[in-house]
C-alpha positions as CSV (number, residue, x, y, z in Angstrom):
1,M,15.7,15.1,9.9
2,A,16.4,11.6,11.2
3,S,15.4,8.7,9.0
4,S,14.0,5.6,10.5
5,E,15.4,2.1,9.7
6,H,12.3,1.5,7.5
7,T,13.2,4.3,5.0
8,V,17.0,3.9,4.9
9,G,18.0,3.2,1.3
10,F,14.7,4.5,-0.3
11,E,15.6,8.2,-0.3
12,P,16.8,8.2,-3.9
13,A,13.6,6.5,-5.1
14,D,11.6,9.0,-3.1
15,R,13.4,11.9,-4.8
16,L,13.1,10.4,-8.2
17,A,9.4,9.8,-7.8
18,Q,8.9,13.6,-7.4
19,D,10.0,14.0,-11.1
20,R,7.2,12.3,-13.0
21,E,8.6,12.9,-16.5
22,S,12.0,11.5,-15.5
23,V,10.2,8.4,-14.1
24,R,8.2,8.1,-17.3
25,R,11.2,8.3,-19.6
26,R,13.5,6.1,-17.5
27,F,10.8,3.5,-16.9
28,W,10.5,2.7,-20.6
29,I,14.3,2.6,-21.1
30,K,14.8,0.1,-18.3
31,L,11.7,-1.9,-19.2
32,K,13.0,-2.4,-22.7
33,R,16.4,-3.5,-21.5
34,V,15.1,-6.1,-18.9
35,M,11.8,-7.2,-20.3
36,A,12.9,-10.8,-21.1
37,K,14.0,-11.3,-17.5
38,L,11.0,-9.8,-15.8
39,P,8.3,-12.2,-14.5
40,F,6.2,-9.4,-13.1
41,A,6.1,-7.2,-16.2
42,E,2.3,-7.1,-16.5
43,D,1.9,-6.0,-12.8
44,L,4.6,-3.4,-13.3
45,L,2.9,-2.0,-16.4
46,A,-0.5,-2.0,-14.7
47,A,1.0,0.0,-11.8
48,Y,2.6,2.3,-14.3
49,Y,-0.7,3.0,-16.1
50,C,-2.4,3.5,-12.8
51,A,0.3,5.9,-11.5
52,F,-0.1,8.1,-14.6
53,D,-3.9,7.9,-14.8
54,K,-5.3,11.4,-14.1
55,Q,-8.3,9.7,-12.3
56,T,-6.0,8.0,-9.7
57,P,-5.8,9.8,-6.3
58,R,-2.6,11.6,-5.6
59,H,-1.6,9.3,-2.6
60,V,-2.0,6.2,-4.8
61,Q,0.1,7.8,-7.6
62,A,2.8,8.7,-5.0
63,A,2.9,5.1,-3.7
64,L,3.1,3.6,-7.2
65,L,5.6,6.2,-8.5
66,G,7.9,5.4,-5.5
67,A,7.8,1.7,-6.4
68,I,8.4,2.4,-10.1
69,A,11.2,4.8,-9.2
70,Y,12.9,2.1,-7.1
71,F,12.6,-0.3,-10.2
72,I,14.4,2.2,-12.5
73,L,17.2,3.2,-10.1
74,P,20.5,2.0,-11.4
75,F,21.4,0.6,-7.9
76,D,19.5,-1.8,-5.7
77,F,19.8,-3.8,-2.5
78,I,20.1,-6.8,-4.8
79,P,21.7,-5.9,-8.2
80,D,19.4,-6.6,-11.2
81,V,22.2,-8.4,-13.1
82,L,22.2,-11.3,-10.7
83,P,20.4,-14.3,-12.2
84,V,17.2,-15.3,-10.5
85,L,17.6,-13.0,-7.5
86,G,18.2,-9.8,-9.4
87,F,14.6,-8.5,-9.4
88,T,13.4,-10.0,-6.2
89,D,13.7,-6.7,-4.3
90,D,12.0,-4.8,-7.1
91,A,9.2,-7.4,-7.2
92,A,8.8,-7.1,-3.4
93,I,8.6,-3.3,-3.4
94,L,6.1,-3.4,-6.3
95,A,4.0,-6.1,-4.7
96,T,3.8,-4.1,-1.5
97,A,2.8,-1.0,-3.3
98,I,0.2,-2.8,-5.3
99,R,-1.3,-4.5,-2.2
100,M,-1.6,-1.0,-0.6
101,V,-3.5,0.4,-3.5
102,A,-5.0,-2.7,-5.2
103,G,-8.5,-1.2,-5.4
104,H,-7.2,1.6,-7.6
105,I,-5.6,-0.5,-10.2
106,T,-8.5,-1.0,-12.6
107,Q,-9.3,-3.5,-15.2
108,E,-8.5,-0.8,-17.8
109,H,-5.0,-0.5,-16.3
110,R,-4.5,-4.2,-16.5
111,D,-5.9,-4.3,-20.1
112,A,-3.6,-1.6,-21.1
113,A,-0.6,-3.5,-19.6
114,R,-1.6,-6.7,-21.5
115,A,-2.1,-4.7,-24.7
116,A,1.3,-3.1,-24.4
117,L,3.0,-6.5,-23.8
118,K,1.1,-8.0,-26.7
119,R,2.1,-5.3,-29.2
120,G,5.6,-5.1,-27.9
121,I,7.3,-2.6,-25.6
122,E,9.1,-0.8,-28.5
123,T,5.7,0.6,-29.7
124,A,4.1,0.9,-26.2
125,D,6.2,3.8,-25.1
126,A,5.7,5.6,-28.4
127,T,2.0,5.8,-27.6
128,E,2.5,7.1,-24.1
């Protein structure tokens, strides 16, 4: 199967997104590690809650899981350890996915994201 220029580099994220439990576990590990450097944490968490909401349509879950999988992958187009630029590719992928499915990210998802940030990430994943 030939891949187009638009999907080159995203294959690992696509494969990872198929394993929901791995995404769930690895998401919280990475989020805890990079939280202080992440200006889009609330959007990322809202997308996470939407992706794992049983009421969310499958195609929306797939789009969001792909974006979240890209975030948790250990390699990137722009390495996350670079100051300022490190998360720009992650933010762009997430913003694109959110724009595609914006109507499905509800106020409840956003409230859950805010609450998780308010109570601290350490306790947020324990309740998931």
